[in-house]
N, CA, C and O atoms as a DFTB+ gen file, in Angstrom:
168 C
 N C O
     1  1     173.593      53.786      -2.391
     2  2     173.506      53.489      -3.821
     3  2     173.699      54.648      -4.694
     4  3     172.946      55.606      -4.517
     5  1     174.536      54.705      -5.552
     6  2     174.781      55.716      -6.369
     7  2     173.668      55.600      -8.070
     8  3     173.859      54.763      -8.953
     9  1     172.732      56.536      -8.082
    10  2     171.867      56.341      -9.121
    11  2     172.388      56.735     -10.308
    12  3     172.040      56.253     -11.386
    13  1     173.497      57.889     -10.124
    14  2     173.924      58.476     -11.402
    15  2     175.029      57.212     -12.011
    16  3     174.931      57.138     -13.236
    17  1     175.796      56.460     -11.568
    18  2     176.389      55.387     -11.669
    19  2     176.188      54.305     -12.455
    20  3     176.890      53.719     -13.280
    21  1     174.892      54.127     -11.963
    22  2     174.091      52.881     -12.208
    23  2     173.640      53.114     -13.895
    24  3     173.961      52.400     -14.845
    25  1     172.797      54.350     -13.903
    26  2     172.811      54.810     -14.805
    27  2     173.670      54.976     -16.338
    28  3     173.351      54.717     -17.498
    29  1     174.926      55.548     -15.690
    30  2     176.091      55.205     -17.020
    31  2     176.590      53.822     -17.092
    32  3     177.199      53.617     -18.142
    33  1     176.507      52.603     -16.139
    34  2     176.624      51.377     -16.408
    35  2     175.669      50.909     -17.373
    36  3     176.009      50.148     -18.280
    37  1     174.312      51.385     -17.206
    38  2     173.324      50.786     -18.329
    39  2     173.399      51.472     -19.602
    40  3     172.705      51.059     -20.531
    41  1     174.142      52.447     -19.751
    42  2     174.043      53.300     -21.133
    43  2     175.470      52.312     -21.652
    44  3     175.581      51.691     -22.709
    45  1     176.369      52.411     -20.634
    46  2     177.568      51.379     -21.330
    47  2     177.411      50.091     -21.560
    48  3     178.021      49.731     -22.567
    49  1     176.772      49.176     -20.964
    50  2     176.640      47.848     -21.271
    51  2     175.401      48.195     -22.620
    52  3     175.580      47.512     -23.629
    53  1     174.798      48.697     -22.643
    54  2     173.549      48.904     -24.389
    55  2     174.436      49.015     -25.286
    56  3     174.368      48.287     -26.276
    57  1     175.742      50.198     -25.106
    58  2     176.122      50.743     -26.253
    59  2     177.232      49.137     -26.498
    60  3     177.436      48.862     -27.680
    61  1     177.640      48.532     -25.828
    62  2     178.481      47.458     -25.986
    63  2     177.886      46.613     -26.480
    64  3     178.251      46.054     -27.515
    65  1     176.439      46.235     -25.601
    66  2     175.705      44.736     -26.530
    67  2     175.376      45.432     -28.260
    68  3     175.410      44.835     -29.336
    69  1     175.153      46.486     -28.050
    70  2     174.956      47.214     -29.103
    71  2     176.014      46.519     -30.328
    72  3     175.745      45.579     -31.076
    73  1     176.877      47.058     -30.278
    74  2     177.716      46.987     -31.024
    75  2     178.424      45.248     -31.106
    76  3     178.909      44.805     -32.147
    77  1     178.359      44.557     -29.979
    78  2     178.458      43.546     -30.431
    79  2     177.855      42.514     -31.724
    80  3     178.306      41.744     -32.572
    81  1     175.993      43.273     -31.068
    82  2     175.168      42.482     -32.418
    83  2     175.514      43.169     -33.536
    84  3     175.220      42.529     -34.546
    85  1     176.094      44.367     -33.789
    86  2     176.130      44.717     -34.778
    87  2     177.617      44.027     -35.746
    88  3     177.495      43.809     -36.952
    89  1     178.720      43.799     -35.135
    90  2     179.465      43.180     -35.601
    91  2     179.365      41.686     -35.847
    92  3     180.036      41.273     -36.793
    93  1     178.513      40.633     -35.038
    94  2     178.287      39.475     -35.281
    95  2     177.253      39.779     -36.752
    96  3     177.430      39.257     -37.853
    97  1     176.460      40.498     -36.484
    98  2     175.232      40.815     -38.188
    99  2     176.296      41.145     -39.373
   100  3     176.248      40.634     -40.492
   101  1     177.210      42.033     -38.959
   102  2     177.874      41.887     -40.470
   103  2     178.978      40.928     -40.726
   104  3     179.584      40.907     -41.797
   105  1     179.304      39.910     -39.454
   106  2     179.833      39.077     -39.955
   107  2     179.162      37.889     -40.482
   108  3     179.875      36.904     -40.673
   109  1     178.257      37.831     -40.676
   110  2     177.329      36.905     -40.557
   111  2     176.721      36.997     -42.364
   112  3     176.438      36.083     -43.138
   113  1     176.694      38.569     -42.558
   114  2     175.911      38.757     -43.676
   115  2     177.378      38.495     -44.694
   116  3     177.414      37.705     -45.637
   117  1     178.435      39.294     -44.272
   118  2     179.878      39.316     -45.270
   119  2     180.242      38.125     -45.465
   120  3     180.727      37.784     -46.544
   121  1     180.043      37.148     -44.285
   122  2     180.425      35.592     -44.831
   123  2     179.360      34.368     -45.830
   124  3     179.369      33.268     -46.383
   125  1     178.409      35.743     -45.473
   126  2     177.448      35.085     -46.541
   127  2     177.120      33.574     -45.513
   128  3     177.032      32.491     -46.091
   129  1     177.000      33.638     -44.360
   130  2     175.876      32.424     -43.987
   131  2     174.972      32.087     -44.169
   132  3     174.173      32.908     -44.619
   133  1     174.632      31.060     -44.005
   134  2     172.779      30.173     -44.027
   135  2     172.056      31.187     -43.085
   136  3     172.448      30.854     -41.966
   137  1     171.376      32.040     -42.969
   138  2     170.746      32.475     -41.866
   139  2     169.192      32.199     -41.659
   140  3     168.533      32.911     -40.902
   141  1     168.509      30.897     -42.520
   142  2     167.746      30.406     -42.076
   143  2     167.216      29.848     -40.459
   144  3     166.189      29.948     -39.787
   145  1     168.622      29.194     -40.300
   146  2     168.456      28.670     -38.939
   147  2     168.022      29.905     -37.594
   148  3     167.611      29.521     -36.499
   149  1     168.152      30.929     -37.834
   150  2     167.937      32.063     -36.926
   151  2     166.638      32.591     -37.088
   152  3     166.207      33.429     -36.296
   153  1     166.107      32.260     -37.852
   154  2     164.764      33.214     -38.122
   155  2     163.827      32.162     -36.920
   156  3     164.053      31.109     -36.322
   157  1     162.678      33.164     -37.003
   158  2     161.703      32.520     -36.101
   159  2     160.513      31.810     -37.224
   160  3     160.355      32.187     -38.385
   161  1     159.976      31.029     -36.745
   162  2     158.766      30.819     -37.779
   163  2     157.447      31.353     -37.574
   164  3     156.734      31.288     -36.573
   165  1     157.213      31.969     -38.850
   166  2     155.789      32.740     -38.335
   167  2     154.372      32.209     -38.355
   168  3     153.446      32.905     -37.940
């Protein structure tokens, strides 16, 4: 197993997941969605 390739994959996956999270978050904020269903009760 190539350790370097696995580390590169983890970096790539982290960047893609982070980018998708940012895009979804911006969409929810810009479109003025009600975010209350997504909050955790404290």
